[in-house]
C-alpha positions as CSV (number, residue, x, y, z in Angstrom):
1,Q,139.3,96.3,102.7
2,H,139.8,94.0,99.7
3,A,136.1,93.2,99.5
4,S,135.3,96.9,99.6
5,D,137.8,97.6,96.8
6,R,136.3,94.8,94.7
7,L,132.8,96.1,95.3
8,N,133.9,99.7,94.2
9,S,135.6,98.2,91.1
10,S,132.5,96.2,90.3
11,N,130.3,99.3,90.7
12,S,132.6,101.3,88.5
13,H,132.5,98.7,85.9
14,L,128.7,98.5,86.0
15,A,128.4,102.3,85.9
16,E,130.6,102.3,82.8
17,L,128.5,99.6,81.1
18,I,125.3,101.6,81.8
19,R,126.9,104.8,80.5
20,S,128.1,102.9,77.3
21,G,124.7,101.3,76.8
22,E,122.9,104.7,77.2
23,E,125.3,106.2,74.7
24,E,124.6,103.5,72.2
25,L,120.8,103.8,72.8
26,G,121.1,107.5,72.2
27,K,122.8,106.9,68.8
28,I,120.2,104.4,67.8
29,E,117.3,106.7,68.8
30,K,118.9,109.6,66.8
31,E,119.2,107.4,63.7
32,L,115.6,106.2,64.1
33,A,114.4,109.7,64.5
34,A,116.2,110.7,61.3
35,V,115.0,107.8,59.3
36,K,111.5,107.3,60.6
37,P,110.5,110.5,62.5
38,R,106.7,109.7,62.7
39,F,107.4,106.2,64.0
40,Y,109.9,107.5,66.5
41,S,107.4,110.1,67.8
42,L,105.0,107.2,68.5
43,I,107.4,105.1,70.5
44,N,109.4,107.8,72.2
45,P,108.5,107.8,75.9
46,Q,109.5,111.5,76.2
47,V,107.1,112.7,73.5
48,S,104.3,114.8,74.8
49,L,100.9,113.2,75.1
50,L,97.8,114.5,73.4
51,S,95.3,116.1,75.8
52,L,91.9,114.6,76.3
53,E,90.4,117.6,74.5
54,T,92.6,117.2,71.5
55,I,91.9,113.5,71.3
56,A,88.1,114.1,71.5
57,Q,88.3,116.8,68.8
58,M,90.1,114.3,66.5
59,L,87.4,111.6,66.8
60,P,84.7,111.6,64.1
61,D,81.1,111.6,65.2
62,G,79.9,108.1,66.2
63,T,83.4,106.9,67.0
64,A,84.7,105.9,70.5
65,L,88.2,105.3,71.5
66,L,88.5,102.4,74.0
67,Q,91.7,102.3,76.0
68,Y,93.1,99.6,78.3
69,Y,96.0,99.7,80.6
70,F,97.3,97.5,83.4
71,L,98.6,99.0,86.6
72,E,99.8,96.2,88.9
73,D,96.5,94.5,90.1
74,T,94.3,97.0,88.4
75,L,92.8,97.2,84.9
76,L,92.3,100.8,83.8
77,C,89.9,101.2,81.0
78,W,88.2,104.3,79.6
79,A,86.4,105.5,76.6
80,I,86.5,108.8,74.8
81,D,84.3,110.2,72.1
82,R,83.8,113.6,70.4
83,S,82.2,114.9,73.6
84,G,85.2,113.9,75.8
85,M,85.5,111.2,78.4
86,I,82.4,108.9,78.4
87,V,83.4,106.4,81.1
88,A,86.5,105.5,83.1
89,N,87.1,102.5,85.3
90,A,89.8,101.2,87.7
91,I,89.0,97.6,88.2
92,K,90.8,95.4,90.7
93,T,91.6,92.2,88.9
94,D,94.3,89.5,88.5
95,T,96.0,91.1,85.6
96,K,98.4,88.2,85.1
97,S,95.3,85.9,84.7
98,L,93.7,88.4,82.4
99,S,96.9,88.4,80.3
100,R,97.0,84.6,80.2
101,D,93.3,84.5,79.1
102,A,93.9,87.0,76.3
103,A,96.9,85.0,75.1
104,A,94.8,81.8,75.2
105,F,92.0,83.3,73.3
106,H,94.3,84.7,70.7
107,H,96.0,81.3,70.3
108,A,92.6,79.5,70.2
109,C,91.5,81.9,67.4
110,A,94.6,81.3,65.4
111,Q,94.1,77.5,65.7
112,G,90.4,77.7,64.9
113,V,89.4,76.4,68.3
114,N,86.1,77.5,69.8
115,L,86.5,79.1,73.2
116,E,83.1,80.5,73.7
117,Q,83.2,80.7,77.5
118,L,86.6,82.3,77.5
119,G,85.3,84.9,75.0
120,L,82.3,85.6,77.2
121,D,84.5,86.0,80.2
122,L,86.9,88.4,78.4
123,A,83.9,90.4,77.1
124,A,82.5,90.7,80.6
125,K,85.9,92.0,81.9
126,L,86.8,94.2,79.0
127,L,83.7,95.3,77.1
128,E,81.0,95.5,79.7
129,P,82.8,98.2,81.8
130,L,82.7,100.4,78.6
131,A,79.2,99.3,77.5
132,R,77.8,102.8,77.5
133,A,80.4,103.9,75.0
134,I,80.2,100.8,72.9
135,D,76.4,100.9,72.7
136,K,76.3,104.5,71.5
137,S,79.1,104.2,68.9
138,S,79.1,102.7,65.4
139,K,82.9,102.8,65.1
140,L,85.4,101.8,67.8
141,L,89.1,102.5,68.0
142,I,90.8,100.1,70.4
143,S,94.2,100.9,72.1
144,A,95.2,98.1,74.4
145,Y,98.3,97.7,76.6
146,G,100.7,94.8,76.8
147,S,99.3,91.3,76.2
148,L,95.9,92.8,75.3
149,H,97.5,94.0,72.0
150,L,97.1,90.4,70.8
151,L,93.5,90.1,71.7
152,P,91.1,90.1,68.8
153,F,88.5,92.4,70.4
154,H,86.5,92.4,67.2
155,I,85.4,88.8,67.7
156,L,84.6,89.0,71.4
157,P,80.8,88.4,71.9
158,W,78.7,91.5,72.3
159,R,74.9,91.3,72.7
160,G,74.8,87.8,71.3
161,Q,77.1,88.3,68.3
162,P,80.7,89.2,67.6
163,L,81.5,92.9,68.4
164,V,82.4,93.5,64.7
165,A,78.9,92.4,63.5
166,E,77.5,95.9,64.1
167,R,80.5,98.1,64.6
168,E,83.6,99.0,62.6
169,I,86.7,98.2,64.6
170,S,90.2,99.6,64.2
171,Y,93.2,99.3,66.4
172,L,95.8,101.9,67.5
173,P,99.1,101.4,69.4
174,S,98.1,104.5,71.4
175,A,95.9,107.6,71.2
176,N,99.0,109.5,70.1
177,A,98.7,107.6,66.8
178,L,95.4,109.4,66.0
179,P,97.0,112.2,63.9
């Protein structure tokens, strides 16, 4: 009986800590929404997402939005242009290894180290699946998830030269940042 009482007391204490933490988070979110409403709308997970049609309408001619997301052992990547969804892929991969490679490439670039083979490998995994969209666009908006936020996509090799050599590259935290 004593063990059961201690467990109930512990559960009650944890429930109170969670409630208190949620209350504090709510206060912080309200303050952020008041001080920086546009930023808050970008990071708020409950904000409504833009539809595919809305995103497509917002993109200028010649521009493609490339998006990347990890879902367990799957890399989801898709491209949207003014006409709508150009290509979408769900690629089974070791996402932890891909994250490590992206971090290593970022670090090597920051140190001025040449990692040509790693760049080629990353380009094969991240750019080639969206080749149709990249080839037909002069401007690319890249929205990458997690560790891929650090990856300098613009210097990945594409058709024998850095991607940025023939394309204007911009980065977005998410498609909701388009407006």
